[in-house]
Structures are given as structure tokens and as C-alpha cells.
C-alpha positions in Angstrom: 0.0 0.0 0.0 2.8 2.4 0.9 4.1 2.0 -2.7 1.0 3.6 -4.1 0.5 6.3 -1.4 2.6 9.0 -3.1 0.7 8.6 -6.4 -2.6 8.5 -4.6 -1.9 11.7 -2.6 -0.6 13.4 -5.8 -3.7 12.4 -7.7 -5.9 13.9 -4.9 -4.1 17.2 -5.4 -4.5 16.9 -9.2 -8.2 16.4 -8.7 -8.3 19.4 -6.4 -6.6 21.4 -9.2 -9.0 20.1 -11.8 -11.9 21.2 -9.6 -10.6 24.8 -9.9 -10.5 24.8 -13.7 -14.3 25.2 -14.5 -15.9 28.5 -13.9 -18.8 28.1 -11.5 -22.2 28.6 -13.1 -23.8 31.9 -12.3 -27.3 32.5 -11.1 -28.7 36.0 -11.0 -26.7 39.0 -12.3 -24.2 38.3 -15.1 -21.3 39.3 -12.8 -18.6 37.3 -14.7 -19.8 38.6 -18.1 -19.8 42.2 -16.8 -16.3 41.6 -15.4 -15.0 40.5 -18.8 -15.8 43.9 -20.4 -12.6 45.6 -21.5 -11.5 49.0 -20.1 -8.3 51.0 -20.2 -6.6 51.4 -16.8 -3.0 52.1 -15.8 -2.0 52.5 -19.4 -3.1 49.0 -20.4 -6.3 47.3 -21.5 -7.8 45.0 -19.0 -11.1 43.5 -17.9 -13.3 45.2 -15.2 -12.6 42.1 -13.1 -8.9 43.0 -12.8 -9.8 46.6 -11.8 -12.1 45.2 -9.1 -9.5 42.7 -7.8 -6.7 45.2 -7.6 -8.9 47.7 -5.9 -10.0 45.3 -3.2 -6.4 44.2 -2.7 -5.5 47.9 -1.9 -8.6 48.3 0.4 -8.5 45.1 2.3 -5.7 42.9 1.1 -7.9 40.2 -0.5 -9.5 39.7 -3.9 -13.0 39.1 -2.4 -15.3 41.3 -0.3 -16.5 40.0 3.0 -19.7 41.8 3.9 -19.9 40.1 7.3 -16.3 40.0 8.6 -17.5 39.6 12.2 -18.6 36.1 11.5 -16.3 33.1 11.7 -15.8 30.9 8.6 -18.1 28.2 10.0 -20.9 30.8 10.3 -20.8 31.3 6.5 -20.3 35.1 6.2 -21.5 36.7 3.0 -18.4 36.8 0.7 -18.8 38.1 -2.8 -16.6 38.3 -5.9 -14.6 41.5 -6.5 -16.6 42.3 -9.6 -19.9 42.1 -7.8 -18.6 44.4 -5.1 -17.4 46.9 -7.8 -20.8 46.7 -9.6 -22.4 47.9 -6.3 -19.8 50.7 -5.9 -20.3 52.0 -9.4 -24.1 51.5 -9.8 -25.5 51.6 -6.3 -23.0 53.5 -4.2 -25.5 54.2 -1.3 -25.5 50.5 -0.5 -21.8 50.1 -1.2 -21.1 52.7 1.4 -22.5 50.3 4.1 -20.1 47.5 3.2 -17.1 47.0 5.6 -14.3 46.8 3.0 -11.7 49.2 4.5 -9.2 47.3 6.6 -7.6 49.4 9.5 -5.3 47.8 12.0 -3.4 50.7 13.6 -5.1 51.6 16.9 -4.1 55.2 16.8 -5.7 55.6 13.4 -8.9 54.0 14.7 -8.8 56.4 17.6 -8.4 59.3 15.2 -11.5 58.3 13.3 -13.5 57.3 16.3 -13.8 53.6 15.3 -14.4 50.7 17.6 -11.3 49.1 19.0 -12.8 45.7 20.1 -15.1 43.1 18.4 -18.7 43.7 19.0 -22.1 43.7 17.4 -21.6 43.5 13.6 -17.9 44.6 13.8 -14.6 42.7 13.9 -12.8 46.0 14.8 -10.7 45.6 11.6 -13.0 46.3 8.7 -15.1 49.4 8.4 -17.5 51.0 6.0 -17.3 54.3 4.1 -20.2 55.6 6.2 -18.0 55.0 9.3 -15.0 56.8 7.8 -16.7 59.7 6.0 -17.7 61.8 9.1 -13.9 62.0 10.0 -12.7 62.5 6.4 -11.4 66.0 7.3 -9.3 64.7 10.1 -7.9 62.0 7.8 -7.1 64.5 5.1 -5.3 66.7 7.6 -3.2 63.9 8.8 -2.5 62.7 5.3 -1.4 66.2 4.3 1.0 66.2 7.3 2.3 62.6 6.6 2.8 63.4 2.9 5.4 66.0 3.8 7.4 63.5 5.7 10.0 61.6 3.5 8.8 58.1 2.8 11.8 56.5 4.5 11.2 58.5 7.6 7.5 57.8 8.1 6.5 55.9 11.2 3.8 53.1 11.2 1.0 55.6 11.9 2.1 57.8 9.0 2.1 54.9 6.7 -1.3 53.7 7.9 -2.7 57.2 7.4 -1.4 57.4 3.8 -2.5 53.9 2.9 -6.0 54.6 4.2 -6.2 58.0 2.5 -5.2 56.4 -0.8 -7.8 53.7 -0.3 -10.6 56.2 0.4 -9.5 58.3 -2.6 -9.6 55.2 -4.8 -13.0 54.3 -3.5 -14.4 57.7 -4.4 -12.9 57.5 -7.9 -14.5 54.1 -8.4 -17.9 55.5 -7.4 -17.5 58.1 -10.2 -16.3 55.6 -12.8 -19.6 54.7 -14.5 -22.0 57.5 -13.5 -22.3 60.4 -11.1 -22.3 58.9 -7.6 -25.4 60.9 -6.6 -27.4 59.7 -9.7 -30.9 58.3 -8.9 -32.2 57.5 -12.4 -29.1 57.9 -14.6 -30.7 57.0 -18.0 -33.4 59.6 -17.5 -30.9 62.2 -16.1 -28.6 61.5 -19.1 -31.5 61.9 -21.6 -32.6 65.2 -20.0 -29.1 66.5 -20.1 -28.8 65.7 -23.8 -32.2 67.3 -24.6 -31.2 70.5 -22.7 -27.6 70.5 -23.9 -28.0 72.6 -27.0 -30.2 75.2 -25.3 -27.8 75.5 -22.4 -24.7 75.7 -24.6 -26.4 78.5 -26.6 -27.2 80.4 -23.4 -23.7 79.9 -22.1 -22.2 81.3 -25.4 -24.6 84.2 -25.4 -23.7 85.0 -21.8 -20.0 85.0 -22.7 -20.7 87.3 -25.6 -22.7 89.6 -23.3 -25.9 89.0 -25.2 -29.4 88.1 -23.9 -29.7 84.5 -22.8 -32.1 82.0 -21.2 -31.1 82.0 -17.5 -33.1 78.8 -16.7 -31.4 76.9 -19.5 -28.0 78.2 -18.4 -28.6 77.2 -14.8 -29.5 73.7 -15.8 -26.5 73.5 -18.1 -24.1 74.8 -15.5 -25.4 72.5 -12.7 -24.8 69.5 -15.0 -21.4 70.7 -16.0 -20.3 71.2 -12.4 -21.6 67.8 -11.5 -19.8 66.1 -14.3 -16.6 67.9 -13.7 -16.8 66.8 -10.1 -16.4 63.2 -11.4 -12.9 64.2 -12.5 -11.7 64.2 -8.8 -9.1 66.6 -7.5 -7.1 65.5 -4.5 -6.7 67.5 -1.4 -3.1 68.4 -2.3 -4.1 70.2 -5.5 -2.9 67.7 -8.0 -5.1 66.6 -10.9 -5.5 62.8 -10.6 -7.8 62.0 -13.5 -5.2 59.9 -15.3 -5.4 57.4 -12.5 -9.1 56.8 -13.1 -10.2 53.9 -15.2 -11.4 54.7 -18.8 -14.5 52.6 -19.5 -15.7 54.2 -22.7 -14.0 52.7 -25.8 -13.3 54.7 -29.0 -16.2 55.4 -31.4 -13.9 54.3 -34.3 -10.4 52.9 -34.5 -8.5 51.2 -31.7 -6.2 53.9 -30.3 -5.6 54.1 -26.5 -5.7 57.9 -26.7 -9.4 57.7 -27.8 -10.6 55.9 -24.6 -12.5 58.2 -22.3 -13.5 58.4 -18.6 -17.2 58.9 -18.0 -16.8 62.4 -16.5 -14.4 63.4 -19.3 -16.8 62.2 -22.0 -19.7 64.1 -20.4 -17.7 67.3 -20.3 -16.9 66.9 -24.0 -20.6 66.4 -24.7 -21.3 69.6 -22.7 -18.9 71.4 -25.1 -20.9 70.1 -28.1 -19.3 66.8 -29.0 -21.3 63.7 -29.9 -22.0 61.4 -26.9 -19.9 58.3 -26.7 -22.0 55.2 -27.7 -21.1 53.4 -24.5 -22.6 56.1 -22.2 -26.2 54.9 -22.8 -25.3 51.2 -22.5 -23.7 51.7 -19.1 -26.5 53.9 -18.0 -29.0 51.2 -18.7 -26.9 48.6 -16.8 -26.7 50.9 -13.8 -30.4 51.5 -13.7 -31.3 47.8 -14.0 -28.8 46.8 -11.4 -30.1 49.4 -9.0 -33.6 48.3 -9.6 -32.6 44.6 -9.1 -33.8 43.8 -12.6 -31.7 40.7 -13.3 -33.0 40.0 -16.7 -32.8 43.6 -17.8 -29.2 43.9 -16.6 -28.1 40.7 -18.2 -29.7 41.7 -21.5 -28.0 45.1 -21.3 -24.6 43.5 -20.8 -25.1 41.2 -23.8 -26.3 44.1 -25.9 -23.2 46.1 -25.1 -20.9 43.1 -25.8 -22.6 42.7 -29.2 -22.0 46.4 -29.9 -18.3 45.9 -29.1 -18.1 42.9 -31.5 -16.3 44.1 -34.6 -14.8 47.1 -32.8 -12.8 45.4 -30.0 -12.8 41.7 -30.9 -9.2 41.3 -29.7 -9.8 43.2 -26.5 -12.9 41.1 -25.7 -10.9 37.9 -26.2 -7.9 39.2 -24.1 -10.2 40.4 -21.4 -11.9 37.0 -21.2 -8.5 35.3 -20.9 -7.3 37.6 -18.2 -10.5 37.1 -16.2 -10.1 33.4 -16.4 -6.4 33.8 -15.3 -7.7 35.8 -12.3 -10.2 33.1 -11.5 -7.6 30.3 -11.5 -5.2 32.0 -9.0 -2.5 29.6 -10.1 0.3 31.1 -7.9 -1.9 30.7 -4.8 -2.5 27.0 -5.8 1.2 26.5 -6.4 2.1 28.0 -3.0 -0.4 25.7 -1.2 1.0 22.6 -2.9 4.6 23.8 -2.1 3.8 24.2 1.5 2.3 20.7 1.7 5.4 19.4 0.0 7.6 21.1 2.5 5.7 19.7 5.4 5.8 16.2 4.0 9.5 16.3 3.4 10.1 17.6 6.9 8.1 14.7 8.4 10.1 12.3 6.3 13.3 13.3 8.3 11.9 11.9 11.5 11.9 8.3 10.2 13.8 8.3 6.9 14.3 4.5 6.8 10.6 3.7 7.3 8.9 6.6 5.5 10.5 6.7 2.1 7.0 7.0 0.6 6.8 10.4 2.3 9.9 11.6 0.5 8.5 10.4 -2.8 5.2 12.2 -2.1 7.1 15.4 -1.4 9.0 15.0 -4.7 5.7 14.4 -6.6 4.0 17.4 -5.0 6.9 19.8 -5.6 6.9 18.6 -9.2 3.2 19.4 -9.4 3.8 22.8 -7.8 6.4 23.5 -10.5 4.0 22.5 -13.2 1.3 24.9 -11.8 3.8 27.7 -11.5 5.0 27.1 -15.0 1.4 27.3 -16.3 0.9 30.6 -14.4 4.1 32.1 -15.8 3.3 31.1 -19.3 -0.2 32.4 -19.0 1.1 35.7 -17.8 3.5 35.8 -20.8 0.6 35.2 -23.2 -1.4 38.0 -21.6 1.3 40.6 -21.7 3.2 39.4 -24.7 6.5 39.7 -22.7 9.2 37.4 -21.3 8.6 36.0 -17.8 10.2 38.7 -15.8 9.2 42.4 -16.2 8.9 43.7 -12.6 9.5 42.7 -8.9 6.3 40.7 -8.8 7.2 38.5 -11.8 10.8 38.1 -10.5 9.3 36.6 -7.3 7.2 34.2 -9.3 10.2 33.3 -11.5 12.4 32.6 -8.5 9.5 30.5 -7.1 9.8 28.5 -10.3 13.6 28.3 -10.6 14.4 27.3 -7.0 12.2 24.2 -6.9 13.5 23.1 -10.3 17.1 23.2 -8.8 15.8 21.5 -5.7 14.3 18.7 -7.7 17.6 18.3 -9.6 19.5 18.0 -6.3 16.9 15.5 -5.1 17.5 13.4 -8.2 21.2 12.9 -7.1 20.8 13.1 -3.3 17.6 11.3 -2.3 17.4 12.7 1.2 14.5 15.3 0.7 16.9 18.2 1.3 16.5 19.4 -2.3 12.7 19.2 -1.8 12.8 21.1 1.5 14.9 23.9 0.1 13.0 24.2 -3.2 9.6 24.1 -1.6 10.3 26.6 1.1 11.9 29.1 -1.3 9.0 28.7 -3.7 6.4 29.2 -1.0 8.2 32.2 0.5 8.6 33.9 -2.9 4.9 33.4 -3.8 4.0 34.9 -0.4 6.3 37.9 -1.3 4.5 38.1 -4.7 1.1 38.2 -3.0 2.2 41.2 -0.9 3.7 42.9 -3.9 0.3 42.5 -5.6 -1.2 44.7 -2.9 0.9 47.7 -4.2 -0.3 47.9 -7.8 -1.3 46.1 -11.0 1.1 43.2 -11.5 0.6 43.3 -15.3 1.6 46.9 -15.5 2.8 48.6 -18.6 6.6 48.7 -19.0 8.6 51.9 -18.7 9.9 53.0 -22.1 13.5 52.0 -21.4 12.4 48.4 -20.5 10.3 48.0 -23.6 12.4 45.4 -25.3 11.7 41.7 -25.3 15.2 40.7 -26.2 16.9 42.1 -23.2 14.1 41.1 -20.9 14.4 37.6 -22.1 18.2 37.5 -21.7 19.6 39.9 -19.1 16.7 39.9 -16.7 16.0 36.1 -16.9 19.7 35.3 -16.5 20.1 37.6 -13.5 16.9 36.3 -11.9 18.2 32.7 -12.3 21.3 33.9 -10.5 19.1 35.1 -7.7 17.3 31.8 -7.5 20.4 29.6 -7.5 22.2 31.8 -4.9 19.1 31.5 -2.6 19.1 27.7 -3.1 22.8 27.5 -2.0 22.0 29.8 1.0 19.1 27.7 2.1 21.2 24.6 1.8 23.5 26.3 4.3 20.5 27.0 6.6 19.5 23.3 6.5 23.0 22.4 7.6 23.1 24.8 10.5 19.6 24.1 11.8 19.8 20.3 11.5 23.5 20.2 12.6 23.2 22.4 15.6 19.8 21.5 16.9 19.6 17.8 16.0 21.8 14.7 15.6 20.8 14.2 12.0 23.9 15.7 10.2 26.6 13.1 9.8 30.0 13.7 8.4 28.8 12.1 5.1 25.7 14.3 5.0 27.9 17.4 5.7 30.1 16.5 2.7 27.0 15.9 0.5 25.6 19.3 1.5 29.0 20.9 0.6 28.9 19.2 -2.8 25.4 20.5 -3.4 26.3 24.1 -2.5 29.5 24.0 -4.5 27.6 22.9 -7.7 24.8 25.4 -7.2 27.2 28.3 -6.6 29.0 27.4 -9.8 25.7 27.6 -11.6 24.8 30.9 -9.8 28.2 32.5 -10.7 27.7 31.7 -14.3 24.2 33.1 -14.7 24.9 36.1 -12.4 28.0 37.0 -14.4 26.4 36.5 -17.9 23.3 38.4 -16.7 25.4 41.3 -15.4 27.4 41.6 -18.6 24.2 41.5 -20.7 22.8 44.2 -18.5 25.8 46.4 -19.2 25.3 46.0 -22.9 21.7 46.9 -22.5 22.6 49.9 -20.4 25.0 51.1 -23.1 22.3 50.9 -25.7 19.7 52.6 -23.4 21.7 55.2 -21.5 24.9 55.4 -23.5 27.2 53.9 -20.8 28.1 50.3 -20.0 28.5 50.9 -16.3 27.4 53.7 -14.0 27.7 52.4 -10.4 24.0 52.5 -10.1 22.8 50.7 -6.9 21.2 47.9 -8.8 24.3 47.5 -10.9 26.4 47.4 -7.7 24.2 44.8 -6.3 24.5 42.6 -9.3 28.3 42.8 -9.4 28.4 42.1 -5.6 26.5 38.8 -6.2 29.1 37.9 -8.8 32.0 38.8 -6.6 30.6 37.1 -3.6 30.0 33.8 -5.4 33.5 34.1 -6.9 34.9 34.7 -3.5 33.2 31.6 -2.1 34.6 29.5 -4.9 38.1 30.8 -4.5 37.9 30.3 -0.8 37.1 26.7 -1.4 39.6 26.1 -4.1 42.3 27.8 -2.1 41.6 25.7 0.9 40.6 28.7 3.1 37.4 26.9 4.1 36.2 23.3 4.3 32.6 22.1 4.3 31.3 24.0 7.3 32.9 27.2 6.1 31.6 26.8 2.6 28.0 26.3 4.0 28.3 29.3 6.2 29.5 31.5 3.4 26.5 30.3 1.3 24.2 31.7 3.9 25.9 35.1 3.5 24.8 34.8 -0.1 21.2 35.2 1.0 21.9 38.6 2.5 23.8 39.7 -0.6 21.1 38.5 -2.9 18.2 39.9 -0.9 19.7 43.4 -0.9 20.5 43.2 -4.6 17.0 42.0 -5.4 14.9 44.2 -2.9 17.4 46.4 -1.0 18.4 48.6 -3.9 14.7 49.4 -4.4 14.4 50.5 -0.8 16.9 53.2 -1.5 14.5 54.8 -4.0 17.3 56.2 -6.1 19.0 55.1 -9.3 17.9 54.1 -12.8 16.7 50.7 -11.6 14.4 51.7 -8.8 11.3 50.6 -10.8 9.7 48.7 -8.0 10.1 50.8 -4.8 8.0 49.7 -1.9 8.8 50.6 1.7 6.4 47.9 2.9 9.2 45.3 2.4 11.8 47.2 4.4 11.2 45.6 7.8 10.7 42.2 6.2 14.1 42.6 4.6 15.7 43.6 7.9 14.2 40.7 9.8 15.3 38.3 7.1 18.9 39.5 7.1 18.9 39.5 10.9 17.8 35.9 10.9 20.6 35.1 8.4 23.2 36.8 10.6 22.0 34.7 13.6 22.3 31.5 11.6 25.8 32.4 10.5 26.7 33.1 14.2 25.3 29.7 15.2 27.2 28.1 12.3 30.5 29.5 13.6 30.1 28.1 17.2 32.6 25.5 18.3 31.7 22.0 17.2 31.4 20.7 20.8 28.3 22.8 21.1 26.7 21.1 18.1 24.5 18.1 18.6 25.4 16.5 15.3 28.8 14.6 15.1 30.3 16.6 12.2 33.8 15.3 12.5 34.7 12.0 10.9 36.8 10.3 8.3 35.6 10.6 4.7 34.6 7.4 3.0 36.9 5.9 0.4 34.5 6.9 -2.4 34.1 10.5 -1.1 36.7 12.9 -2.4 34.8 16.0 -1.7 37.0 17.0 1.1 39.8 17.7 -1.3 39.0 20.6 -3.6 40.0 20.7 -7.3 43.7 21.1 -7.9 44.6 18.9 -4.9 45.1 21.8 -2.4 44.6 20.7 1.1 41.9 22.7 2.8 42.3 24.2 6.2 39.7 24.2 9.0 37.1 27.0 8.7 
């Protein structure tokens, strides 16, 4: 029976994945079909579903809206898809204002806004409604104004919480004005009335400007509408026009140029100036009225009619929006992370009884292989959506490392069947996918590339090579962690296992040195073409060369006999610090030509990670008599790993 357990367990996970493939059948409003409608946001065309998910990630850190967060999971709280929540925000904002979608954790910020601190009746003291925040909006704005004047690197946790909430409330108000005026009661009728009175009002306005007699009533109606529509083009409290951040939901009348997309408020102001109304205005007005009236059949018919209108105009966009919506539904990286975590736990359990539980090791290998397959599908799917190589920003670099590390781990496991390769590959994969999740909270992960990065050749060569260098250096570093943790705290590390770990690290560092060096050189060539210089001592360039130099230093220390196995494994852990600062640390500086992915949210995580690495290095340097594992011993006759290439005799580390 044990022989078949790994396959059975893996098939169970495969069945779980297959169950995620179909899209659940909808009853009621055509939420999914509405979510597939194409819009222009953040400089790229995307479905409404992506706008909704990214908005909720910024408001509450999740891609669904929980309308009853005070209930436990077993009480079945009302949880709705992101698109359904956004439909309510855009079409029935009075109800949306009662939904607890703003997450606030900082107690001082709750005190500032007069919010409950403890769980109580219909509150979990973490999620709040717009109606709860709005009465204290002036206090929030005042604090946001103060915090905005503090340099980002100098802001304390309260300042960051204030700025995050202010951005969330501003985004929410923008979303309310995306489809129609937020105070609309019967938008189709109001739109018709405006169009009927537009010519008379425009004539009265021009007559007034020419100091001629004019119809005051017509002018008043016209100006009231103009002020109302201009209010949809929000100004922030700091005097900066932010309309470019708002989603453009009205496609071009003709052609397919991004410059011809319009925001609703923008299009209405153009109509007020005498332009022809955009054809989509009426369609969205009908959808909004039917949704507000809870007319399911009418809403669904309006969505289908609008999609039919787009056919022949935006066929490619409709197809791409549908593909991206399906990609959002699959959540492949979340699935891969879950499988990787289970693989890690299975491999760890195997270590307790390796002679009896071989089937657990095989299970861990199969599951990690499955996680790699799912991650691969996710990366390829993203590449198809954006038409780019796998790595274009920090988010995609995290997912790529989450793919590369387990691949290297599985290769190690092929030669050393002790589950160490699986443990290292699975833990790096899971951690990187968790990092990717938190990076997704910052902005759209399929964002448009900056002009200097807009080249598939260099993205496919330099960036991929450097990221593979990151992944392999991390694998070597985590092998060192396995050695220190198991060697110091358990009796599991034998002299033979120590030599095996050293051989693993040596091979991986050779691989890392190659890809880091090639990637850095290719980056210099790209820089020469983009900025007219091969090397400029930019922080990211310095980080890349430090990785190359560090890996070269480790190899030379081994070749020159300066370190033996324990020293090599400790030096590999230092590689984690070097790589983490090159990967994320240079972005923390917020300077240089490569600071494309700045996020101060990762700063403390980076500090804690590097602090943990320093602690492990310190433990790794403790005298051997304090270690529980018997690390000293004579090498076997077949094991020549203690003598480095060239025959030099190593000295104790």
C-alpha cells in the first residue's frame, strides 16, 4: 500500500486542481460577463474584473469582499466576488457605502477616526464602511497632508497607515464616479434630460460669454450639470489633478487607439462642449439603472447588448479580457504556493523516520513537481497575456524565483535522495509566492513597462539570467540553513551528509556564478544601448556585481583551501543577505535608474530576514562541541569532496 500512497496523494491534489478549472455557473446577475468587459486602466487594456480585484487588494488585502467579517468561517459570512462588489460601488453606491471593506489595523488611526477598538455587534474591529469613515474625512485628510510632507523612508507606522487609508478612500471615491455620477438616482433619465437640454444650455452659455441676452433657466440647468460632471474628475486635497489614475471605461467610437478611450466624466464634459455622446454612455446607464432596480433580466440583457456592440470594434480586446478574467479566476500562484507548503511539510516529516517513511519523500517530490507545473502554467499564462518574457517587474521576478528554486531543488533530489532538495526548493517557492502576494497589494502586476524596459530581447536575456542567478544563490544559501539548523539542533547531520551538502552548495554556486556573471554583462550592454554607458555604479548594478564577486569569493575560498565544508556552507548563507539586498534592498533606496519597484512595505521584512541570516551564521560559527550532530569523521573511500579541485589541502574553517 505504501508503494502507491505517493501517487494517490498526488492524484488527490491533481483532482483538487482540476476542480478549480471550471468557472462556476452563475445565477442571477451576469457578474462574470460584466467583469469581462474591456477597459483602459493604468495604461493597459484589462477587464473590469482586474480593476475590481486590484482595488480590493488595496482596500482590504484580498480579492473578495466579505460583507460580514465579524462572522467566523463556519458561520458562513457573505463573501462576494470582487466584480460584484465593484458593480455595487459604481451602480448603487449608497448600498456600497455600508459595506465593511476598508481594513484598518493601527489603533491610533482607529482612535483618530472614532472607530471601535474591540469586536462587538456586527464589527470585527478591523474592517469598516465608508459611512463610518466619512464623518472623520477632514481629520484623515489633515493627517494625510502632514504625513505626505514626511519623507517616505522617515514615516512611522502611523504615518504609513494614514497614507494607505487615504489612498484607499480616494480610490473608492474614484470608483464611485467611474460609471455614472455617484449621486445619480435614475441615470438613464438624467442623461436623456441633459442631452435634450444641452444645445439650449450651450447656446445660453455662449450668449452670456458674448454679453448678449440668454435663457437664464437653460444656463442654470446646463451649469449645474457641468459642475456635477466635472466633479467626477476628482481633484485630490493636495491640488494635483489625478484623473489619469481613473479607469477609462468608454471605448473609441472608431479605431482602436488608446488615446481615444474616455472616462465617463471626461466624456460628459466633452458632450457639454458640443461633442457627440460616446455610444457606451447609454449602455452603461441602462446597466446601472437595471442593477439598482434589481432587474436581473434587464441587466443581463444590457450587458449582452453592449458586448454585441463591441463585436467588430474590439474583438481582440474582448478575447484578451476574457483570458485575463479566467487567469484571475484560476489563481495559479496561490494554488502552487499551497502545494509547495504541503510538499515542504511532507519532506520535513520524512526526516523523523527516513528509513521507514520513504513513501513520504517520494510524495514530497511528486507534490513539488506538481507545484512547478502549476507555477509554469501561471508564468506562461502571464507571458501570453502581456506578450512579454517571464520577468518584467518585482512581482514577476518573485514568481520566477518561485519556479527556478524548486527546479534546482528537484535536480538535487535526483542525485541526493534525502529530501533536502525538496525542502529547500519548496520553502523558497512558498516564500517567494507569499512575497509576490504582498507585492500585488501595491499595484497592478501586469503593469505597462517603462519605455527603457520596452524590449523583449533584453528582458528575455539579461533579466532572466540575473533572476536565475538570484534563485540559485538563494538555493545555495538555504542549503546552508539546512546544515546549520539540523546540525546544531539535531543529531541528523553526519560527516557524510555534511560533505553531501557541501557538494550541493558547490555545484549550485558554480551555476549561480555563471548566470549572475552573464546576466550582469548583458545588463551592461543593454545599459550602453539605453543610456549610453556600460556601467554607471547604479545601486542595482552594484548589487549585481556584488553577487558575482561574492560567489566568486566563495569558490576561490574553497579552491584555495581557506574553508572546508562548514565554512563553505556558512558562506553560502551570507549569499542570502547579498542577494536579498540586490533584489529588494536597492529598491528600498528609492534612487538610481533601476528603482522601478520601490516599496517601503518590504523594508522591515528585509531587515528581519537578514537579521535571521546573521543569527544563523553566528550559530554556524560556534565551536563543534556545542553542536548536537557529530560533524567530524573520516571521509569514505569513495568520497573525495574534502579535497578541492587542484589537490590543495583545505584548512579548517
